[in-house]
RODO-2510 file (C-alpha; in nm, 4 decimals, decimal comma):
residues 93
     n   res          X          Y          Z
     1     m     0,8084    -3,1943     2,5026
     2     n     0,7668    -2,7689     2,5216
     3     k     0,8805    -2,6288     2,1460
     4     y     1,0043    -2,3499     2,3221
     5     a     1,2623    -2,3292     2,5906
     6     v     1,2890    -1,9621     2,7546
     7     i     1,5762    -1,7627     2,8270
     8     n     1,5512    -1,5630     3,1093
     9     l     1,7134    -1,2300     3,0155
    10     k     1,8182    -0,9292     3,2626
    11     t     1,8601    -0,5687     3,1059
    12     d     1,7365    -0,2115     3,2320
    13     p     1,3457    -0,1650     3,3158
    14     a     1,3830     0,1433     3,0460
    15     l     1,5244    -0,0364     2,8169
    16     k     1,2178    -0,3209     2,8540
    17     e     1,0155    -0,0413     2,8565
    18     q     1,2073     0,0918     2,4904
    19     a     1,1816    -0,1750     2,3088
    20     a     0,8307    -0,2692     2,4046
    21     r     0,6862     0,0573     2,2721
    22     t     0,9492     0,0227     2,0043
    23     a     0,8132    -0,3508     1,9105
    24     e     0,4344    -0,2464     1,9588
    25     k     0,5290     0,0753     1,6979
    26     l     0,6433    -0,1827     1,4540
    27     g     0,3881    -0,4890     1,5369
    28     v     0,6575    -0,7561     1,6253
    29     s     0,6764    -0,8664     1,9745
    30     v     0,9748    -0,8049     2,2003
    31     s     1,0003    -1,2151     2,1363
    32     a     1,0328    -1,1967     1,7517
    33     i     1,3183    -0,9060     1,7385
    34     l     1,5489    -1,1150     2,0137
    35     n     1,4695    -1,4764     1,7849
    36     n     1,5943    -1,2550     1,4600
    37     e     1,8648    -1,1440     1,6568
    38     l     1,9827    -1,5200     1,8225
    39     r     1,9282    -1,6167     1,4625
    40     r     2,1917    -1,3499     1,3185
    41     f     2,4140    -1,4594     1,5858
    42     v     2,3879    -1,8413     1,5388
    43     a     2,4277    -1,7361     1,1489
    44     e     2,6795    -1,5071     1,1353
    45     q     2,8482    -1,6278     1,3970
    46     s     2,9577    -1,2967     1,5455
    47     v     2,8225    -1,0156     1,7391
    48     a     2,8680    -0,6007     1,6990
    49     f     2,8599    -0,3891     2,0057
    50     e     2,8275    -0,0703     1,8931
    51     l     2,8569     0,2517     2,0688
    52     p     2,7270     0,6363     1,9235
    53     e     3,0056     0,8536     1,8847
    54     v     3,0746     1,1061     2,1132
    55     p     3,3625     1,3671     2,0900
    56     n     3,5741     1,4643     2,4364
    57     e     3,5863     1,7755     2,5395
    58     k     3,9232     1,9430     2,2894
    59     t     3,6859     1,7413     1,9595
    60     e     3,3669     1,9304     2,0405
    61     e     3,5344     2,2955     2,0477
    62     f     3,7353     2,1903     1,7483
    63     l     3,3620     2,0797     1,6105
    64     s     3,2474     2,3379     1,7278
    65     r     3,4233     2,5845     1,6058
    66     s     3,4249     2,4340     1,2942
    67     a     3,0971     2,4796     1,2107
    68     t     3,0607     2,8498     1,3472
    69     e     3,3460     2,9235     1,0700
    70     i     3,1591     2,7671     0,7988
    71     q     2,8499     2,8618     0,8200
    72     s     3,0266     3,2489     0,8268
    73     g     3,1598     3,1468     0,5217
    74     d     3,5157     3,1835     0,7353
    75     y     3,7301     2,8559     0,4678
    76     y     3,8784     2,7532     0,2352
    77     t     3,8509     2,5887    -0,0902
    78     f     4,0590     2,4636    -0,3921
    79     d     4,0834     2,3404    -0,6640
    80     s     4,3594     2,1205    -0,6856
    81     n     4,5813     1,9068    -0,4545
    82     q     4,8926     2,1485    -0,5924
    83     q     4,6801     2,4670    -0,4811
    84     a     4,5944     2,3038    -0,1529
    85     l     4,9978     2,1604    -0,0663
    86     e     5,1082     2,5421    -0,1912
    87     f     4,8675     2,7142     0,0157
    88     l     4,9690     2,4896     0,3214
    89     r     5,3555     2,5532     0,2670
    90     s     5,2837     2,9624     0,2109
    91     e     5,1077     2,9626     0,5956
    92     t     5,3679     2,7550     0,7294
    93     r     5,6758     2,9249     0,6825
***
């Protein structure tokens, strides 16, 4: 009886190549990485699918405008919450 079981995995060829290069840099095999992830999955009984947060077009515009304002020093600072609230009240009148 074989000590190991074989898992066939379908993945994007580019991802496989990137994983192999990264594993080689770290001095481990792709099999070791996948086994580690399977052990974590069993131990934690959960899986996390993390996607990078990418802002939508409107949010990206606001972030870009904010970055420009911050770089130019065009922003307000407050020493207290009360001071900030007073500023907001005066701006909304």
